[in-house]
C-alpha positions in Angstrom: 0.0 0.0 0.0 1.3 3.5 -0.9 1.7 5.9 1.9 1.9 9.5 0.6 0.6 11.8 3.3 1.5 12.7 6.8 -0.1 14.7 9.6 1.9 16.6 12.2 -0.3 17.7 15.1 1.6 20.7 16.6 -1.1 23.0 18.0 -0.1 22.5 21.7 0.8 25.3 23.9 4.0 23.7 25.2 3.4 24.8 28.8 6.1 22.6 30.2 8.7 24.8 28.4 7.4 28.2 29.4 8.6 30.9 29.2 10.6 29.7 26.1 7.4 28.6 24.4 5.5 31.9 25.0 6.7 33.1 21.6 8.5 30.1 20.1 6.4 27.0 19.4 7.6 23.9 21.2 8.2 22.0 18.0 10.7 24.7 16.9 12.9 24.1 20.0 16.2 22.8 18.6 18.0 19.6 19.3 21.6 20.7 18.7 21.0 22.7 15.4 17.7 21.5 14.1 14.2 22.0 15.4 12.1 19.1 16.5 9.6 19.5 13.6 12.4 19.2 11.1 13.5 15.9 12.4 9.9 14.6 12.0 9.6 16.0 8.5 12.9 14.4 7.5 11.7 11.1 8.9 8.5 11.3 6.9 10.4 12.2 3.7 12.7 9.1 4.2 9.5 7.0 4.3 8.3 8.4 0.9 5.9 11.0 2.2 5.0 13.6 -0.5 2.3 15.7 1.2 2.7 17.3 4.6 -0.3 18.5 6.8 0.6 20.6 9.8 -2.2 21.1 12.4 -1.2 24.4 14.1 -2.4 27.0 16.5 -4.5 29.7 14.8 -2.2 32.5 13.7 1.0 30.5 14.0 3.0 31.1 10.8 6.4 30.1 12.3 6.3 26.6 10.9 5.3 27.8 7.4 8.1 30.3 7.5 10.6 27.6 8.5 9.8 25.4 5.6 9.6 28.2 3.0 12.4 29.6 0.9 14.3 32.6 2.4 15.8 34.6 -0.6 17.6 37.2 1.5 19.3 34.6 3.7 20.1 32.4 0.8 21.7 35.3 -1.1 23.7 36.2 2.0 25.0 32.6 2.4 25.8 32.4 -1.3 27.8 35.6 -1.3 29.8 34.4 1.7 30.5 31.0 0.2 28.7 29.2 2.9 27.7 26.3 0.7 27.0 23.7 3.4 24.6 26.0 5.2 22.9 27.1 2.0 22.3 23.5 0.9 21.0 22.7 4.4 18.3 25.4 4.4 17.3 24.8 0.8 16.9 21.1 1.3 14.8 21.6 4.4 12.2 23.5 2.5 8.8 22.1 1.4 7.2 22.8 -1.9 4.3 25.1 -1.0 2.0 23.0 -3.2 2.8 20.0 -1.0 2.2 21.6 2.4 -1.0 22.4 4.2 -1.3 24.4 7.5 -4.6 23.7 9.2 -5.6 25.6 12.4 -6.9 23.7 15.4 -9.3 26.3 16.9 -9.7 24.6 20.2 -7.3 22.4 22.3 -9.6 19.4 22.5 -7.0 16.6 22.3 -4.9 14.7 19.8 -7.9 13.1 18.2 -9.5 16.4 17.6 -6.2 17.7 16.1 -6.1 14.8 13.7 -9.8 15.3 12.7 -9.0 18.9 11.7 -6.8 17.4 8.9 -9.5 15.2 7.4 -10.1 17.4 4.3 -6.5 17.1 3.2 -5.9 13.5 4.3 -8.5 12.3 1.9 -9.6 8.7 1.3 -6.2 7.0 1.8 -3.9 5.8 4.6 -2.0 8.6 6.3 0.9 8.7 8.7 0.8 10.7 11.9 4.1 11.9 13.5 4.3 13.6 16.9 7.5 15.7 16.9 7.8 15.5 20.7 8.8 11.8 20.2 12.2 12.0 18.7 13.4 8.6 17.6 17.0 8.0 16.8 17.4 4.8 14.8 19.6 3.1 12.2 16.6 3.3 9.8 14.0 6.0 10.6 11.0 4.7 12.6 8.4 5.5 10.0 10.6 3.9 7.3 10.5 0.7 9.4 6.7 1.0 9.9 6.0 1.8 6.2 7.8 -1.4 5.1 5.7 -3.5 7.6 2.5 -1.6 6.6 3.1 -2.4 2.9 2.9 -6.1 3.9 0.1 -6.0 6.4 -2.0 -2.9 5.9 -4.6 -1.9 8.5 -3.8 0.5 11.3 -0.3 0.4 12.8 1.1 2.0 15.9 4.6 2.3 17.2 5.0 0.7 20.6 7.7 0.2 23.3 7.9 -1.3 26.7 7.6 1.0 29.8 7.4 0.4 33.5 3.8 -0.2 34.6 4.1 2.7 37.0 4.3 5.0 33.9 1.1 3.7 32.3 -0.9 6.8 33.3 1.3 8.8 30.9 0.6 6.7 27.8 -2.0 4.9 25.7 -1.5 1.2 26.5 -1.9 -1.8 24.4 -3.6 -5.1 25.0 -1.4 -7.5 23.0 -2.3 -10.6 21.0 -0.3 -12.7 18.6 3.3 -11.6 18.1 5.1 -12.0 14.8 8.6 -10.6 15.0 8.3 -6.8 15.5 4.6 -6.9 14.8 2.1 -7.4 17.7 -1.6 -7.9 17.2 -3.6 -5.3 19.1 -6.7 -6.6 20.8 -7.5 -3.4 22.7 -6.2 0.1 23.6 -6.6 2.0 26.8 -5.7 5.7 27.1 -3.8 6.6 30.3 -4.9 3.8 32.6 -3.9 3.4 36.2 -0.9 1.0 36.6 -3.3 -1.6 38.0 -5.6 -1.3 34.9 -2.9 -1.3 32.3 -3.3 -4.4 30.0 0.4 -4.8 29.5 3.7 -2.8 29.6 3.4 -1.9 25.9 2.9 1.8 25.4 2.0 3.8 22.3 4.8 6.1 20.9 4.0 9.0 18.6 4.1 7.3 15.2 1.0 5.9 13.6 -0.2 4.8 10.2 -4.0 4.9 10.0 -6.8 4.0 7.6 -9.2 6.8 6.5 -12.0 5.1 8.5 -10.4 6.6 11.6 -11.9 10.0 10.7 -15.4 8.6 10.9 -14.8 7.7 14.5 -13.0 10.9 15.4 -15.9 13.1 14.0 -18.2 11.7 16.6 -16.2 14.0 18.9 -16.7 11.7 21.9 -14.5 12.8 24.8 -12.3 10.2 26.5 -9.5 10.4 29.1 -9.0 13.9 30.4 -12.2 15.1 28.7 -10.3 15.2 25.4 -11.0 13.5 22.1 -8.5 10.7 22.0 -7.0 9.1 18.8 -6.5 6.0 20.9 -10.3 5.6 21.4 -11.0 6.0 17.7 -8.4 3.3 16.9 -9.8 1.0 19.6 -13.3 1.4 18.0 -11.9 0.2 14.7 -10.5 -3.1 16.1 -12.5 -5.8 14.3 -13.2 -3.7 11.2 -9.6 -3.3 10.2 -6.4 -5.1 11.3 -4.5 -3.3 14.0 -0.9 -3.9 14.9 1.7 -2.5 17.2 5.2 -2.2 15.8 8.1 -2.6 18.1 10.6 -0.3 16.3 14.3 -0.5 16.4 15.8 2.7 17.9 15.9 5.0 20.9 12.9 7.3 21.7 13.5 10.6 23.5 10.5 12.2 25.2 11.1 15.8 24.1 7.8 16.9 25.6 9.6 16.7 29.0 12.6 18.8 30.0 14.8 15.9 31.0 14.0 14.0 27.8 14.7 17.1 25.7 18.0 17.5 27.6 18.9 13.9 27.0 18.1 14.2 23.3 20.5 17.2 23.0 23.2 15.3 24.8 22.8 12.2 22.6 22.7 14.1 19.3 25.6 16.4 20.4 27.8 13.5 21.4 27.3 11.8 18.0 27.7 14.9 16.0 30.8 14.7 13.7 31.6 18.4 14.2 31.1 18.9 17.9 31.0 15.4 19.3 34.5 15.3 20.7 34.1 18.7 22.4 30.8 17.7 23.8 32.4 14.6 25.3 35.0 16.8 27.0 32.3 19.1 28.4 30.3 16.1 29.7 33.4 14.8 31.5 34.2 18.2 33.0 30.6 18.5 34.4 30.4 14.9 35.5 33.7 15.4 37.5 32.4 18.6 39.0 35.3 20.5 37.6 33.1 22.8 35.4 30.6 23.5 38.2 33.3 24.4 40.8 35.5 26.4 38.6 35.2 30.2 38.6 36.1 32.8 36.0 35.3 30.6 32.9 37.7 28.0 31.5 
């Protein structure tokens, strides 16, 4: 099955990162030198995505500006011979004909955000990527999922194991038959108590869904937290379409939390070919207490 479109729900207020996110959308916070949303778009591109649907806060033009051409900046870099930087910003742009920016007028949950994109998603399968979940992997997570989706179809959700005590932070999976990295999903529960969690398998922010999910979302039935939950819509489809969890290969960083965002920056900095060695020296200095106790700079 061909997967051509992706939805990026990015209309949240980012309150955990205030005051930084008062004027800068959370998805524009950088991990080293690249904003979270760009990592998600690059992952989607690697999986063959051709059309990009961004669900944004009303009036937020930051994302559109980031993925648009910038003639003045490009001319400046060209005159200065900054070829690498020039190529980087040009390659990050999206053809305006392939991008849609859809406002979510009310913060009614992830399911509501996805339903706002129905017009552009159309009558075909669509990927959903939550930029808060940054996944570092040998092959991008959505690439792994798209390959499995091409063989199995249906609805597919990225999953990983978490301690049961963390179940109230996630949608949790009731698993069935396991076939390698694929796990049959018999049920889904959004943010259960640890005692009510059906397993330790938690949903991570990568989905491939059939167009029928919009029929369930448009019912606008509130779930956990009084919000419209994508998990509930997918649970309602079990039985009418195959539903699988995909245990991806890679490391997920929860960049919606401060410590996860910090860890992501450390991991990406340490593996960066330009600054990795210096980053390792800095980490060693802080770990030893040398940098904290020294005065007057280096």
